[in-house]
C-alpha positions as CSV (number, residue, x, y, z in Angstrom):
1,M,92.4,106.8,69.2
2,I,92.2,108.0,73.0
3,I,91.6,104.3,74.0
4,K,94.6,103.2,72.1
5,D,96.8,106.0,73.8
6,A,95.4,104.9,77.1
7,L,96.4,101.3,76.5
8,R,99.8,102.3,75.5
9,S,100.2,104.5,78.6
10,L,99.3,101.6,80.8
11,K,101.8,99.4,79.0
12,D,104.6,102.0,79.3
13,D,104.0,102.5,83.0
14,F,103.4,98.8,83.7
15,L,104.7,98.7,87.3
16,R,102.6,101.4,88.7
17,S,99.6,100.2,86.7
18,F,100.2,96.7,88.1
19,F,100.1,97.9,91.6
20,Y,97.0,99.9,91.1
21,F,95.4,96.9,89.6
22,L,96.5,94.7,92.4
23,T,95.0,97.1,94.9
24,L,91.6,97.0,93.1
25,L,91.9,93.2,92.7
26,V,92.6,92.6,96.4
27,T,89.9,95.0,97.5
28,S,87.1,93.5,95.4
29,M,88.1,89.9,96.5
30,F,88.2,90.9,100.2
31,I,84.9,92.8,100.1
32,Y,83.1,90.0,98.5
33,L,84.5,87.3,100.9
34,F,84.1,89.5,103.9
35,F,80.4,90.2,103.4
36,N,79.7,86.6,102.5
37,I,81.1,85.4,105.9
38,M,79.7,88.4,107.7
39,M,76.2,87.7,106.6
40,S,76.4,83.9,107.3
41,D,74.0,82.3,109.8
42,P,76.7,81.6,112.6
43,V,77.8,85.2,112.6
44,G,74.3,86.6,111.9
45,V,75.3,90.2,111.3
46,S,73.3,92.8,109.4
47,L,73.9,96.4,109.5
48,L,70.2,96.9,109.0
49,E,69.2,94.8,112.1
50,G,69.1,96.1,115.6
51,S,70.6,93.0,117.0
52,T,74.0,93.5,115.2
53,D,77.1,92.7,117.3
54,L,78.8,95.9,118.1
55,L,82.2,94.5,117.5
56,A,81.2,93.1,114.1
57,T,79.7,96.4,113.1
58,A,82.9,98.4,114.2
59,V,85.1,95.9,112.2
60,T,82.8,96.2,109.1
61,V,82.9,100.0,109.2
62,A,86.7,99.9,109.8
63,V,87.5,97.5,106.9
64,V,85.3,99.4,104.5
65,V,87.0,102.7,105.4
66,I,90.4,101.0,105.2
67,C,89.6,99.7,101.7
68,L,88.6,103.3,100.6
69,I,91.8,104.7,102.1
70,A,93.9,102.1,100.3
71,I,92.2,103.0,97.1
72,L,92.8,106.6,97.7
73,F,96.5,106.2,98.2
74,A,96.7,103.8,95.1
75,N,94.9,106.2,92.9
76,D,97.0,109.1,94.1
77,F,100.1,107.1,93.3
78,F,98.7,106.2,89.9
79,A,97.5,109.6,88.9
80,K,100.4,111.7,90.1
81,R,102.9,109.7,88.2
82,K,101.0,110.5,85.1
83,A,101.0,114.2,85.7
84,K,103.8,115.1,83.2
85,E,102.1,113.0,80.5
86,L,98.9,114.9,81.1
87,A,100.7,118.2,81.2
88,V,102.2,117.6,77.8
89,R,98.8,116.7,76.4
90,L,97.4,120.0,77.9
91,I,100.1,122.1,76.4
92,C,99.6,120.4,73.0
93,G,95.9,121.6,73.0
94,A,94.0,118.9,74.8
95,T,90.9,120.2,76.8
96,A,90.5,119.4,80.5
97,F,87.6,117.2,79.6
98,Q,89.8,115.2,77.3
99,L,92.4,114.8,80.0
100,A,89.7,113.6,82.4
101,S,88.4,111.2,79.8
102,Y,92.0,109.9,79.0
103,L,92.7,109.3,82.8
104,L,89.2,107.8,83.4
105,I,89.5,105.4,80.4
106,Q,92.7,104.0,82.0
107,T,91.0,103.6,85.3
108,V,87.9,102.0,84.0
109,L,90.1,99.5,81.9
110,L,91.8,98.4,85.0
111,M,88.7,98.1,87.1
112,A,86.9,96.2,84.3
113,V,89.5,93.4,84.7
114,A,90.3,93.7,88.4
115,L,86.8,93.7,89.9
116,P,85.4,90.6,88.1
117,L,88.6,88.8,88.5
118,G,88.7,89.6,92.2
119,I,85.2,88.2,92.6
120,L,86.1,85.1,90.7
121,I,89.1,84.5,92.9
122,A,86.9,85.1,95.9
123,N,84.6,82.4,94.8
124,L,87.6,80.0,94.2
125,L,88.9,80.7,97.7
126,I,85.6,79.8,99.5
127,P,86.3,76.0,99.3
128,V,89.8,76.7,100.6
129,L,88.3,78.8,103.6
130,N,85.8,75.9,104.2
131,T,88.8,73.5,104.4
132,V,90.5,75.6,107.0
133,L,87.3,76.0,109.0
134,S,86.8,72.2,109.1
135,A,90.3,71.0,109.4
136,Y,91.9,73.6,111.7
137,L,89.0,75.5,113.5
138,Q,86.8,72.3,113.9
139,S,83.8,74.0,112.5
140,E,80.8,72.2,110.9
141,F,79.6,75.3,109.1
142,L,80.5,75.8,105.4
143,I,80.8,79.3,104.0
144,G,78.2,79.9,101.1
145,I,77.1,82.7,98.8
146,H,74.4,84.9,100.2
147,S,72.2,87.2,98.1
148,Y,72.2,90.0,100.8
149,A,76.0,89.8,101.0
150,N,76.2,90.1,97.3
151,T,74.0,93.2,97.5
152,M,76.3,94.8,100.2
153,S,79.4,93.9,98.1
154,A,77.9,95.5,95.1
155,V,77.0,98.7,97.0
156,I,80.5,99.0,98.5
157,L,82.2,98.2,95.2
158,G,80.0,100.7,93.5
159,L,81.1,103.4,96.1
160,V,84.8,102.4,95.4
161,I,84.1,103.0,91.6
162,F,82.4,106.2,92.2
163,W,85.2,107.3,94.6
164,I,87.9,106.5,92.0
165,L,86.2,108.2,89.0
166,M,85.6,111.4,91.1
167,L,89.1,111.5,92.2
168,N,90.6,111.2,88.7
169,M,88.1,113.6,87.1
170,S,89.0,116.2,89.9
171,F,92.7,115.6,89.4
172,A,92.5,116.2,85.6
173,L,90.2,119.1,85.8
174,K,91.8,121.0,88.7
175,N,95.4,120.8,87.9
176,G,97.1,123.0,85.3
177,A,100.1,122.2,83.2
178,A,102.4,124.1,85.4
179,M,101.3,122.2,88.6
180,M,101.6,118.8,86.8
181,F,105.2,119.5,85.6
182,S,106.2,120.6,89.1
183,E,108.0,117.9,91.3
184,N,108.4,120.3,94.1
185,I,104.9,119.7,95.6
186,M,105.8,117.9,98.8
187,T,103.8,117.4,102.0
188,K,104.9,119.7,104.8
189,A,106.7,117.8,107.6
190,G,105.9,118.4,111.1
191,G,102.7,120.2,112.4
192,A,101.2,120.9,115.7
193,P,102.3,118.4,118.4
194,V,99.7,116.1,120.0
195,F,100.3,117.8,123.4
196,Y,101.6,121.2,124.1
197,F,103.8,121.5,127.3
198,G,104.9,125.1,127.0
199,A,108.1,125.6,129.0
200,I,108.4,122.0,130.5
201,P,112.0,120.8,130.1
202,Q,112.7,118.5,127.1
203,W,113.9,115.7,129.2
204,L,110.7,115.6,131.2
205,K,108.5,115.8,128.0
206,A,110.5,112.9,126.6
207,T,110.1,110.9,129.7
208,A,106.4,111.5,130.0
209,M,105.7,110.5,126.4
210,T,107.9,107.4,126.7
211,L,105.9,106.3,129.7
212,L,102.7,107.1,128.0
213,F,103.8,105.0,125.0
214,L,105.0,101.9,126.9
215,V,102.9,101.8,130.0
216,P,99.6,100.9,128.4
217,I,101.4,98.0,126.4
218,A,102.5,96.6,129.8
219,C,98.9,96.7,130.9
220,F,97.9,94.3,128.1
221,Y,98.6,91.5,130.6
222,L,96.2,92.9,133.2
223,N,92.9,93.0,131.1
224,S,92.5,91.7,127.6
225,N,89.2,93.4,127.2
226,M,91.0,96.7,127.4
227,I,93.7,96.0,124.8
228,F,92.2,98.1,122.1
229,L,91.6,101.2,124.2
230,L,95.1,100.8,125.8
231,T,96.5,100.7,122.3
232,I,94.8,104.0,121.3
233,L,96.2,105.6,124.5
234,S,99.6,104.2,123.7
235,L,99.5,105.5,120.1
236,V,98.8,109.0,121.5
237,G,102.0,108.6,123.4
238,F,103.8,107.1,120.4
239,M,102.9,110.1,118.2
240,S,104.3,112.4,120.8
241,W,107.3,110.2,121.4
242,L,108.2,110.6,117.7
243,D,108.0,114.4,118.0
244,D,109.7,114.7,121.5
245,V,112.1,111.9,121.5
246,L,113.0,110.3,118.1
247,I,113.0,113.3,115.8
248,P,115.0,115.4,118.4
249,W,117.4,112.4,118.8
250,L,118.0,112.3,115.0
251,T,118.5,116.2,114.9
252,K,121.1,115.9,117.8
253,R,122.9,113.1,115.9
254,I,123.0,115.3,112.7
255,H,124.3,118.2,114.5
256,S,126.8,116.3,116.6
257,K,128.7,114.8,113.6
258,P,128.3,117.1,110.6
259,E,131.4,115.9,109.0
260,N,129.8,112.5,108.4
261,H,127.8,113.7,105.3
262,L,126.2,110.3,104.6
263,N,124.6,110.2,108.0
264,V,123.6,113.8,107.9
265,V,121.6,113.2,104.6
266,W,120.0,110.0,105.3
267,M,119.0,111.0,108.9
268,G,117.7,114.2,107.6
269,F,115.6,112.4,105.0
270,L,114.4,109.9,107.6
271,R,113.4,112.8,110.0
272,T,111.2,114.2,107.3
273,D,109.8,110.8,106.3
274,I,108.7,110.0,109.9
275,A,107.0,113.5,110.3
276,I,105.1,113.0,107.0
277,M,104.2,109.4,107.4
278,K,103.0,109.4,111.0
279,P,99.3,109.1,110.1
280,N,99.9,106.2,107.8
281,I,102.1,104.4,110.5
282,S,99.4,104.9,113.1
283,L,96.6,103.7,110.9
284,F,98.5,100.5,110.1
285,I,99.1,99.9,113.8
286,V,95.5,100.7,114.8
287,A,94.1,98.3,112.1
288,V,96.3,95.3,112.9
289,V,95.7,95.7,116.7
290,L,91.9,96.1,116.2
291,L,91.7,92.9,114.1
292,A,94.1,91.0,116.4
293,W,92.1,92.0,119.4
294,A,88.9,91.0,117.5
295,M,90.3,87.5,116.9
296,I,91.1,87.1,120.6
297,T,87.6,88.1,121.8
298,K,86.1,85.6,119.3
299,H,88.2,82.6,120.4
300,G,86.1,79.5,120.2
301,K,83.8,80.7,117.6
302,P,85.4,79.4,114.4
303,V,83.5,81.3,111.8
304,E,83.9,84.6,113.4
305,M,87.6,84.0,114.0
306,M,87.9,83.1,110.2
307,L,86.3,86.5,109.4
308,Y,88.7,88.4,111.5
309,I,91.7,86.4,110.5
310,L,90.9,87.1,106.9
311,S,90.5,90.8,107.6
312,Y,93.7,90.8,109.6
313,V,95.6,89.3,106.6
314,V,94.1,91.4,103.9
315,M,94.2,94.6,105.9
316,G,97.8,94.1,106.6
317,V,98.5,93.8,102.9
318,L,96.3,96.8,101.8
319,L,97.7,99.1,104.4
320,S,101.3,98.1,103.7
321,M,100.6,98.9,100.0
322,A,99.1,102.3,101.2
323,I,102.3,103.0,102.9
324,L,104.2,102.0,99.8
325,F,102.0,104.4,97.6
326,K,102.2,107.3,99.9
327,Y,105.9,106.9,100.6
328,S,106.7,106.4,97.0
329,T,104.9,109.6,96.0
330,E,106.9,111.5,98.7
331,L,110.2,110.0,97.6
332,A,109.6,110.8,93.8
333,V,110.3,114.5,94.4
334,R,113.7,113.8,95.8
335,K,115.3,112.7,92.5
336,R,116.5,116.1,91.9
337,Y,118.2,116.4,95.3
338,F,120.3,113.4,94.3
339,N,121.2,114.8,91.0
340,A,122.4,118.0,92.7
341,M,124.3,115.9,95.3
342,F,126.0,114.0,92.4
343,Q,127.0,117.2,90.8
344,I,128.7,118.5,93.9
345,G,130.8,115.4,94.5
346,Y,128.9,112.6,95.9
347,L,129.5,109.2,94.4
348,E,126.7,107.1,93.0
349,S,127.5,104.4,95.5
350,D,127.2,107.0,98.3
351,L,123.7,108.0,97.1
352,K,122.6,104.4,97.0
353,K,123.9,103.9,100.6
354,I,121.9,106.9,101.6
355,M,118.7,105.5,100.1
356,T,119.2,102.1,101.5
357,R,119.8,103.3,105.1
358,Q,116.8,105.6,104.8
359,I,114.4,102.9,103.7
360,I,115.7,100.2,106.1
361,C,115.4,102.5,109.1
362,F,111.9,103.9,108.0
363,Y,110.4,100.3,107.5
364,G,112.5,99.0,110.5
365,L,110.7,101.6,112.7
366,I,107.3,100.5,111.5
367,L,108.1,96.8,112.0
368,A,109.6,97.4,115.5
369,V,106.7,99.3,116.8
370,T,104.1,96.8,115.2
371,L,105.9,93.9,116.7
372,L,106.0,95.6,120.1
373,Y,102.2,95.8,120.1
374,L,101.4,92.4,118.5
375,V,104.0,90.4,120.4
376,N,102.6,91.7,123.8
377,I,99.0,91.1,122.7
378,F,99.7,87.5,121.7
379,L,102.0,86.8,124.6
380,S,99.2,88.0,127.0
381,Q,96.9,85.6,125.3
382,M,99.4,82.7,125.3
383,I,99.8,83.1,129.1
384,A,96.0,82.9,129.3
385,G,96.0,79.7,127.2
386,V,94.0,81.3,124.3
387,L,96.8,81.1,121.6
388,S,99.5,78.6,120.7
389,V,103.1,79.4,119.8
390,N,102.7,78.2,116.2
391,F,99.5,80.3,115.6
392,M,101.2,83.4,117.2
393,L,104.1,83.0,114.8
394,V,101.7,82.7,111.8
395,L,99.8,85.8,112.7
396,L,103.1,87.8,113.2
397,A,104.3,86.6,109.8
398,F,101.1,87.9,108.2
399,A,101.8,91.3,109.6
400,V,105.5,91.4,109.0
401,V,106.0,89.8,105.6
402,P,103.8,92.3,103.6
403,M,105.6,95.2,105.2
404,I,109.1,93.6,104.4
405,L,108.0,93.0,100.8
406,V,106.8,96.6,100.3
407,G,110.0,97.9,101.8
408,L,112.0,95.9,99.3
409,I,109.9,97.2,96.5
410,N,110.2,100.8,97.8
411,L,114.0,100.4,98.0
412,L,114.3,98.9,94.5
413,T,112.1,101.6,92.9
414,Y,113.8,104.4,94.9
415,R,117.2,103.3,93.7
416,S,116.0,102.7,90.2
417,S,114.7,106.2,90.0
418,L,118.2,107.6,90.4
419,E,118.9,109.2,87.1
420,L,122.2,111.0,87.5
421,K,123.2,113.6,85.0
422,K,126.9,113.1,84.5
423,E,129.2,115.9,83.2
424,R,130.6,115.2,79.7
């Protein structure tokens, strides 16, 4: 009976179940491919060997951590959207153990399909990658299947499975019915700034953080070996720039024209979104810059370039989806605000304009900052004769297109969640 109910719940909430399934599928496919390339003879990397390449080890750790983070956000998105359903069952007499079993069955059903299918797709992609290696990267090496790589993949996927099961069991056991019914549990915006300047004038703080944000990017052209460290330094400035420049600018715009109600609302929401989503934005930028830099350092080594190109593409997709999941979870609590606004006189068309402007500006900010880093990295390498224009455009597309797609999905789901309670 519980299995039948779990299947019905997956069907009723198909869209969220599909995105959760897709995250599991992409993660399993990528981990299997990653380790089979990483453990190949030309790369020759083993985490258990002392001769391991430092960059390869750093990338390996980074992609595993990012996969786990993507799973965390996908699972949070999946489980929290079932909170009311679980609360109803709890009120009707279900025990906490039954709730945990109900949620775990749904998760296991999705994993039972996604993980084997991901590995199957990975095996089907190996000939495609070999074609790219021979035709475009001029490599005589062919990617194969390695027993040690399969062991590493099994260990990582086992860790993913354990991580998911523990998270879902914890969610079901620790949350009572009242907490599950509440939609007003929202991440606090703001927090302590990166730097504390005391009584320094605002204009001076803004100038200092803008320089700290932009000057390291200009230094990309001086030393390509320092790109990643310069990016980290620039991101520190970027985080403070958000606090000391962008958010105060939005606040000033809100206060300067309070009569423009639509701008007041969407800018207020955007200000909150930026404060909440700063860690996700920074993680996305750090990951794509790290992998773009890794590709540059391995220029002339086809197999290693293939490894980092694959990681760059998949990490872009997974982290874009992680932003989608976290942002969707935050936006879900705002439905009641829009209902209240509708009751006090806002038109439905006005509310949709607010949503559209909010989403476009939020994802536009992410894309603008990401392109600022990537374009300067790639241009510096084009000047050095390492990259071609076509290759640069392809790499930019792999970073930009997933973010545009999740932005469109976020906008559509956000607007479709608008359930206005009209007076009769």
